[in-house]
C-alpha positions in Angstrom: -0.3 11.0 35.3 2.4 12.5 34.0 3.4 15.9 35.0 2.7 18.2 32.0 2.6 22.0 32.2 -0.9 23.3 31.4 1.0 26.3 29.9 3.2 24.4 27.5 2.8 24.2 23.5 2.7 20.7 22.4 4.6 19.8 19.4 2.4 18.3 16.8 4.7 16.6 14.4 7.1 14.1 15.1 9.6 12.0 13.3 11.0 8.9 15.3 13.9 7.8 13.4 14.2 3.8 14.7 10.9 2.5 15.1 12.2 -0.9 17.1 11.6 -1.8 20.8 11.6 1.7 22.3 10.7 3.8 19.2 7.4 1.8 18.0 5.5 2.1 21.1 6.6 5.5 21.8 5.3 6.4 18.2 1.8 4.7 19.0 1.8 6.3 22.5 2.5 9.8 20.7 0.0 8.9 18.1 -2.8 8.2 21.2 -1.9 11.7 22.4 -2.7 13.6 19.2 0.5 13.5 17.4 1.0 13.1 14.0 3.9 10.7 13.8 6.3 9.6 10.8 8.5 6.5 11.4 11.7 4.5 10.2 12.3 0.7 9.9 15.1 -1.1 8.3 12.9 -4.3 8.0 10.3 -4.1 4.7 8.1 -6.6 6.6 7.6 -4.0 9.3 6.2 -1.4 7.1 2.5 -2.5 7.1 2.8 -2.9 10.8 3.8 0.7 11.3 1.4 1.9 8.6 -1.7 0.1 10.6 -0.7 1.6 13.9 -1.0 5.0 12.1 2.5 5.7 11.4 3.6 7.5 8.4 6.3 4.8 7.5 9.4 4.9 5.7 11.9 2.2 4.8 15.4 3.6 5.9 18.8 1.8 5.8 21.3 4.4 7.2 24.8 4.2 5.6 27.9 6.5 5.0 26.7 6.9 1.9 23.2 8.0 2.2 22.8 11.7 0.9 21.3 14.1 3.3 19.1 15.2 0.2 17.8 11.3 0.2 14.0 11.5 -0.6 13.3 9.5 2.3 15.0 11.7 4.7 13.7 14.8 3.1 10.0 13.3 3.0 10.1 12.2 6.9 11.5 15.6 7.9 9.6 18.0 5.6 7.1 18.9 8.3 8.2 17.6 11.5 8.8 19.8 14.3 10.9 17.5 16.3 13.3 14.6 15.5 13.6 11.6 18.2 16.8 10.1 17.2 16.7 6.3 18.5 19.6 4.6 16.5 22.1 2.7 19.0 25.7 1.8 17.7 25.7 -1.6 16.3 29.3 -2.9 16.7 28.6 -5.8 14.2 28.0 -3.5 11.3 31.8 -2.3 11.4 30.5 1.1 10.6 31.5 4.2 12.7 28.4 5.3 14.2 29.2 8.9 13.5 29.2 8.0 9.7 25.7 6.5 10.3 24.4 9.3 11.7 26.2 12.4 10.1 23.7 12.4 6.9 20.6 12.5 9.3 22.3 15.5 11.0 22.8 17.3 7.3 19.3 16.3 6.5 18.0 17.7 9.9 19.5 21.2 9.3 18.1 21.6 5.8 14.7 20.8 7.0 11.6 21.8 9.3 13.3 20.2 12.4 14.0 22.6 15.4 14.1 20.2 18.0 16.0 16.8 18.5 15.7 14.5 21.3 18.6 12.3 21.0 18.7 8.9 23.1 21.8 8.2 24.3 23.0 5.8 26.7 24.6 5.8 30.2 27.1 3.4 28.7 29.1 6.8 28.2 30.2 6.6 31.9 33.4 4.8 32.7 33.2 2.3 36.0 33.3 4.3 39.1 32.4 3.9 42.7 30.2 6.8 43.1 26.9 8.3 42.0 27.2 9.5 38.4 25.5 12.6 37.3 25.7 14.1 33.9 29.1 16.2 33.8 30.9 13.2 34.6 31.1 12.4 30.7 31.4 15.6 28.6 30.5 15.3 24.8 33.0 17.0 22.9 34.2 16.4 19.0 37.0 14.2 20.2 35.3 12.3 23.2 36.4 8.9 24.0 33.2 7.4 22.9 31.4 7.3 19.4 28.1 8.0 21.7 29.7 11.2 23.3 30.7 12.4 19.6 27.5 11.7 18.3 25.9 13.9 21.3 28.0 16.8 20.6 27.3 16.7 16.9 23.6 17.2 17.5 24.0 19.3 20.3 26.0 21.8 17.6 23.7 21.8 14.9 23.1 25.4 13.7 19.3 26.2 14.1 18.3 23.3 16.1 18.1 22.6 19.8 19.0 19.3 21.0 18.2 17.5 24.4 20.3 14.4 25.1 18.7 11.5 27.1 21.2 9.1 28.6 19.0 6.0 29.2 20.2 3.2 31.8 19.9 -0.5 31.0 16.5 -1.4 29.5 13.8 -3.4 30.6 10.3 -4.1 29.8 8.2 -6.4 27.9 10.4 -8.6 25.8 13.6 -7.6 27.4 13.1 -9.5 30.6 16.4 -8.8 33.0 15.9 -12.3 34.1 17.0 -14.1 31.1 20.5 -11.8 30.7 22.3 -13.7 33.5 20.1 -17.0 34.0 22.1 -19.9 35.0 25.5 -18.7 34.7 27.8 -19.4 37.6 30.1 -17.8 40.1 29.9 -14.0 38.1 31.8 -11.2 39.1 30.7 -7.8 40.6 27.9 -9.1 42.5 27.9 -6.4 44.9 27.8 -3.8 41.9 24.6 -2.0 42.1 21.9 -2.3 38.8 20.8 0.9 36.6 17.9 -0.1 35.1 14.8 1.9 33.2 11.5 0.3 32.3 10.1 1.0 28.9 7.2 2.9 30.0 9.3 5.5 31.8 11.4 5.7 28.5 8.4 6.6 26.6 7.0 8.9 29.5 10.1 11.0 29.8 10.4 11.3 26.1 7.0 12.6 25.8 7.4 14.8 29.0 10.4 16.5 27.3 8.0 17.2 24.0 5.6 18.7 26.2 8.4 20.8 28.2 11.3 21.2 25.9 14.5 21.4 27.9 16.8 22.6 25.1 20.4 22.0 25.3 20.2 20.0 28.5 21.7 16.5 29.0 19.6 13.9 31.3 20.2 10.9 32.7 17.5 8.6 33.1 17.3 5.5 35.3 15.0 4.1 38.0 16.0 5.4 41.7 16.2 1.8 43.2 19.7 0.3 42.7 19.8 -3.2 44.4 23.0 -5.5 44.0 23.2 -7.4 41.0 23.7 -10.8 43.4 20.2 -9.8 44.7 18.4 -8.5 42.0 19.2 -11.2 38.9 18.2 -14.1 40.9 15.1 -12.9 41.4 14.8 -11.9 38.2 15.5 -15.1 36.8 13.4 -16.9 39.1 10.4 -14.7 38.2 10.7 -16.4 34.6 11.2 -19.6 35.8 14.7 -19.8 34.8 17.6 -21.2 37.0 19.2 -18.0 39.2 22.9 -17.1 38.3 25.5 -17.4 41.3 28.0 -14.9 42.1 31.5 -15.2 43.2 32.5 -14.2 46.7 34.4 -10.9 46.6 36.2 -8.7 49.3 35.6 -5.2 47.3 32.3 -3.7 47.1 30.9 -0.4 45.2 30.0 0.5 41.7 28.4 3.2 40.0 24.9 4.7 40.5 23.3 6.6 37.9 21.8 9.6 39.0 18.5 11.0 37.6 17.9 13.8 39.9 18.6 16.6 37.3 15.8 15.1 35.0 13.4 14.8 37.9 14.0 18.3 39.3 13.8 20.0 35.7 10.6 18.1 34.4 9.1 17.0 37.7 8.6 13.6 35.9 7.3 10.9 38.3 8.6 7.7 37.4 6.0 4.9 37.0 8.7 2.2 37.8 11.1 3.5 40.2 11.4 0.0 42.2 12.9 -2.3 39.8 12.2 -5.3 41.5 8.5 -4.7 41.5 8.9 -3.4 37.7 9.8 -7.5 36.9 6.1 -8.2 37.1 5.8 -5.5 33.6 8.3 -7.4 31.8 
């Protein structure tokens, strides 16, 4: 069971911007727990799938020319207490990430939205041979990554509280880690620890933060188990019946470990899949 406080007041209406690999099962999970959920997709063929699940579905393509007064944004945000923003950067689009999100931010300010859960990434951290905590990457207007700049933008919207959730590498159904490196030879950084989180925990953490808001906070979200790449990925590939990767011999060891103790202490959330090797059976 997820550790919800009996004294917390649930948010009843949620807008999920980006009903993809994470957003769609998250939306279905929230519906099953009594929320009214609106959601977006960029693919017309997915609209009936979202609607069949009970999601108030909208077709929305983010772009720098999208107006904050766009009717889709206005309708989506008109009754939503909380916006869960789950739109990862896509380098192939060739459009600056902030330019895509800025109309969303402006529309949220002029709406019923009072809380934002911004799904970020532990990719904001530089490589280091250490345990990585949230202050190791600070969101500012001129931060070195687009994601950190986006975090800053949503943390500073007037009248809205934002919580940032930096997810580690994603694993789960249709995202089995064994496929990532299968069959590759003499890969570097074999001793580097893996930093992963299962889809079920992504959903559980976001739901926990809805039930027990943590305004203004930034959290790492990562399983506690960090086996070396050279141990984890061969096992992950073999679990799928694929050729295991091999890793080059190296003299240096180390690598960053994403530390999610702040999240665990603040929310009491208990991970369903803290052992990432055991979690392979659920991918």
